[in-house]
C-alpha positions as CSV (number, residue, x, y, z in Angstrom):
1,M,0.1,-0.1,-0.1
2,N,1.2,3.6,-1.2
3,I,0.9,6.5,1.2
4,R,-2.2,7.9,-0.9
5,E,-3.6,4.4,-0.5
6,C,-3.4,4.5,3.1
7,Y,-5.0,8.1,3.5
8,E,-8.2,6.7,1.3
9,Y,-8.1,3.7,3.5
10,I,-8.2,5.2,6.8
11,G,-10.3,8.4,5.7
12,G,-7.4,11.0,5.7
13,D,-7.1,13.9,3.3
14,Y,-3.9,13.1,1.7
15,V,-4.2,16.2,-0.6
16,D,-4.7,18.5,2.4
17,L,-1.6,17.1,4.1
18,M,0.7,17.3,0.8
19,N,-0.3,21.0,0.2
20,R,1.1,21.5,3.6
21,L,3.7,19.0,3.7
22,P,4.6,18.0,0.6
23,M,7.3,15.3,1.0
24,E,6.2,11.6,1.4
25,D,8.9,10.1,3.6
26,L,8.3,12.9,6.0
27,I,4.7,12.0,5.7
28,V,5.5,8.1,6.2
29,K,7.9,8.9,8.9
30,F,5.1,11.4,10.7
31,L,2.8,8.9,10.0
32,K,4.7,5.9,12.0
33,K,5.6,8.0,14.8
34,Y,1.9,8.5,15.1
35,A,1.3,4.8,14.9
36,T,3.8,3.7,17.8
37,G,3.3,6.8,20.2
38,T,1.1,5.6,23.3
39,E,-1.3,8.5,23.1
40,F,-4.2,6.6,22.2
41,S,-3.8,4.1,25.0
42,E,-3.5,6.4,27.5
43,L,-6.8,7.5,26.3
44,E,-7.8,4.6,27.0
45,A,-6.4,4.1,30.4
46,A,-8.0,7.6,31.5
47,Y,-11.4,7.0,29.8
48,A,-11.8,3.6,31.5
49,S,-10.8,5.2,34.8
50,K,-12.7,7.8,34.1
51,D,-10.0,10.4,34.7
52,Y,-11.5,13.1,32.6
53,E,-8.5,15.5,33.3
54,T,-6.5,13.2,31.7
55,V,-8.7,12.2,29.1
56,F,-9.0,16.2,28.0
57,S,-5.2,16.4,28.2
58,V,-4.6,13.5,26.1
59,S,-7.4,14.1,23.3
60,H,-6.1,17.7,23.2
61,N,-2.8,16.4,21.8
62,L,-4.6,13.8,19.7
63,K,-6.5,16.1,18.4
64,G,-3.6,18.4,17.5
65,M,-1.9,15.2,16.0
66,T,-4.2,14.1,13.9
67,A,-5.0,17.3,13.0
68,N,-1.9,17.7,11.5
69,L,-1.7,15.0,10.0
70,S,-4.9,15.3,7.8
71,L,-6.4,12.2,9.6
72,K,-9.8,13.6,9.5
73,A,-12.1,10.2,9.8
74,I,-9.8,10.1,13.5
75,N,-9.9,13.2,14.3
76,L,-13.9,13.5,14.2
77,P,-14.2,11.4,17.4
78,I,-11.3,12.6,19.0
79,T,-12.3,16.2,18.8
80,E,-15.9,15.4,19.8
81,I,-14.4,13.9,23.1
82,C,-11.8,16.4,23.9
83,E,-14.4,19.0,23.7
84,A,-17.1,17.0,25.9
85,V,-14.6,17.1,28.6
86,R,-13.0,20.7,28.3
87,H,-14.7,21.5,31.3
88,G,-14.9,18.7,33.4
89,K,-17.1,15.7,33.7
90,P,-18.6,15.0,30.1
91,S,-22.5,15.6,30.1
92,V,-22.8,13.5,27.1
93,D,-21.7,9.7,26.5
94,L,-18.6,9.5,25.7
95,E,-18.7,5.8,24.7
96,P,-20.0,5.8,21.3
97,F,-17.1,8.5,20.2
98,M,-14.4,6.2,22.1
99,V,-15.8,2.8,20.1
100,E,-15.7,4.9,16.6
101,A,-12.1,6.3,17.8
102,R,-11.2,3.1,18.5
103,S,-12.6,1.6,15.1
104,K,-10.7,4.4,13.5
105,Q,-7.6,3.7,15.3
106,N,-7.2,0.2,14.7
107,L,-8.0,1.0,10.4
108,L,-5.1,3.1,10.7
109,L,-2.9,0.9,12.6
110,Y,-3.8,-1.8,10.2
111,A,-3.2,0.5,7.3
112,V,0.0,1.9,8.3
113,S,1.3,-1.8,8.8
114,Q,0.9,-2.3,5.1
115,L,2.6,0.8,4.1
116,D,5.4,0.0,1.6
117,E,8.7,0.2,2.5
């Protein structure tokens, strides 16, 4: 799978990213760095323990990372999570957003593992 196919598979915006960072080798480098990071598992652990301060902090970081990489499909549920806990305990059920984020994260991890070297 090449990087363009990867972005199509995961619901990213390849064209948007190429307009900002027109070097595929750097995109692959940053995408792999995101995929091997611990932030998503930190989000899941904080969510499971209802540590909404950490959920906010980690989701805010993930929101920025996914936006910078034009990972639009995963950015949407992460943004919802971030905004729901911005002021503490959420007023909405976060579970649907976590389910969607997990699904998109799993797609991303698979696609990154399939990237051509």
